[in-house]
Each structure stands twice: as C-alpha cells, then as structure tokens.
C-alpha positions as CSV (number, residue, x, y, z in Angstrom):
1,X,-0.8,-54.0,75.5
2,X,-0.8,-51.1,73.1
3,X,2.8,-51.9,72.1
4,X,1.9,-55.5,71.4
5,X,-1.0,-54.5,69.1
6,X,1.1,-51.8,67.4
7,X,3.9,-54.3,66.9
8,X,1.5,-56.9,65.4
9,X,0.0,-54.3,63.1
10,X,3.4,-53.1,61.9
11,X,4.5,-56.7,61.3
12,X,1.4,-57.5,59.3
13,X,1.7,-54.3,57.3
14,X,5.4,-54.9,56.6
15,X,4.9,-58.5,55.6
16,X,2.2,-57.6,53.0
17,X,3.9,-54.5,51.8
18,X,7.1,-56.3,50.8
19,X,5.5,-59.6,49.6
20,X,6.5,-58.7,46.0
21,X,4.6,-57.8,43.0
22,X,2.6,-59.9,40.5
23,X,4.6,-61.5,37.7
24,X,4.3,-60.0,34.3
25,X,1.5,-61.6,32.2
26,X,2.5,-64.2,29.7
27,X,1.5,-63.0,26.2
28,X,1.6,-65.6,23.5
29,X,3.0,-64.6,20.1
30,X,0.3,-64.2,17.4
31,X,0.1,-67.1,14.9
32,X,1.0,-66.0,11.4
33,X,-0.6,-68.0,8.6
34,X,0.8,-67.4,5.1
35,X,-1.6,-67.8,2.3
36,X,-0.3,-68.7,-1.1
37,X,-1.9,-67.2,-4.1
38,X,-3.6,-69.5,-6.5
39,X,-1.8,-69.9,-9.8
40,X,-3.3,-71.1,-13.0
41,X,0.2,-71.3,-14.7
42,X,0.4,-75.0,-13.8
43,X,-2.6,-75.8,-16.0
44,X,-2.4,-72.9,-18.5
45,X,0.8,-74.0,-20.2
46,X,-0.4,-77.6,-21.0
47,X,-3.6,-76.2,-22.3
48,X,-1.8,-73.7,-24.6
49,X,0.4,-76.6,-25.9
50,X,-2.7,-78.7,-26.5
51,X,-4.3,-75.8,-28.4
52,X,-1.2,-75.3,-30.5
53,X,-1.1,-79.0,-31.4
54,X,-4.8,-79.0,-32.2
55,X,-4.4,-76.0,-34.4
56,X,-1.5,-77.6,-36.3
57,X,-3.6,-80.9,-36.6
58,X,-6.6,-79.0,-38.1
59,X,-4.5,-77.6,-41.0
C-alpha cells in the first residue's frame, strides 16, 4: 500500500512540475499621437497683403 501511495504522489508531483510555465504577458505598444503646432502663417500673409494694399490706397 505504501508503494501505491508513493507512486501516486510521485505521479501527481511530476505531472504538475512539468506542466509548463505561464505564457509571457501580452504588452500592447503605446499609442503615439503627434500634435501639430498651430501656425498663423496661413492668415498672416493675406493680412499683410491687405494692409499693403490699404496703405497704397490711402496715399
């Protein structure tokens, strides 16, 4: 009977010891959001042209 219990204990220990390890955790890549700088050049040039035309018209 002792041999049967010992064999069962060894089988249980061996089956859990070699069951394998946990898989590596899945880590998601960070999301990178690029911010664009605000530019006033789109409105600045037309305003300068308008100011130059107004200055010429006032003379």
